[in-house]
C-alpha positions, 0 to 999 in steps of 0.5 A: 122726102130728103132725110140730109143725114144718114146715122141713128136719128135718119135711119129712125125716121126712115122705119117710122115713114114706112107706113106712108110709102113716101119715096124717102132719099137718104144722103147721107152726111160724107160726100164720099158716100152719097148716091145723091147730091146735096144739088139733086135731094134739094130739087127733088123733095117736097119736104129737106129734114136736115139730120147731119152730125155736128162736125166742122164739115158740116158748119153753114153746107145748107144754103141759099144756093140749095134752098133756091133749089127747092120746089114749089111749095117745098118744105126745109125741117130742121132739127139738126143742128143750127150752125148746119145752115146758113140762117141769112141765107136762109132768110134771103131765099124765104123772103124772096119764096113766099111757097117755101117753108121752113120749120126749125127746131134748131137755129143758132144761136138758139133763140135767134137774136133779138131782131131776126126775121125768123120770129116774123117771116111768114113762112117760118115757124120756131119750135121750141127745141124739143125735137128728141126729147122723150118719156119723163123729160117730156114732163120735165120740160113742161113742168120747167115751163108751167113753173116759169108760167106761174113765175111769170103771172106773179111778177108785179110789172106784167101786171102795169098794163091796167088789165089783169 
């Protein structure tokens, strides 16, 4: 597994992964601190998880060249920031390489624009940007979703199809 970024979230994830005896590769966000390149991490890992900080030098850094390097059957997880991923290039690679999977908790824009292939590609899973939510925050999010669903049920337009 490759963790892209070596900050607090990456360190916490490293601790959580210890019981699983995984070979965890860590790529710091600053190139001068790296002992492993992004290219090496993407080509070696079965799972690549993005945890880069939101800095201008990280925008678009995760690009098609890196995604093409991924092992057959590998998974890319983005819980970092949407701007760090060159999404058009990611989509291009996912179209060409259906063996890859992308799990995206964040995108840019968020949510993806209407008609984005991220909604329909079979090898993409979009999550509802809840990574990092803990304790009462998770309960608050669930209550918000339930309230919105109840409002949707009461809306007359939701019953226009003739079925209830």
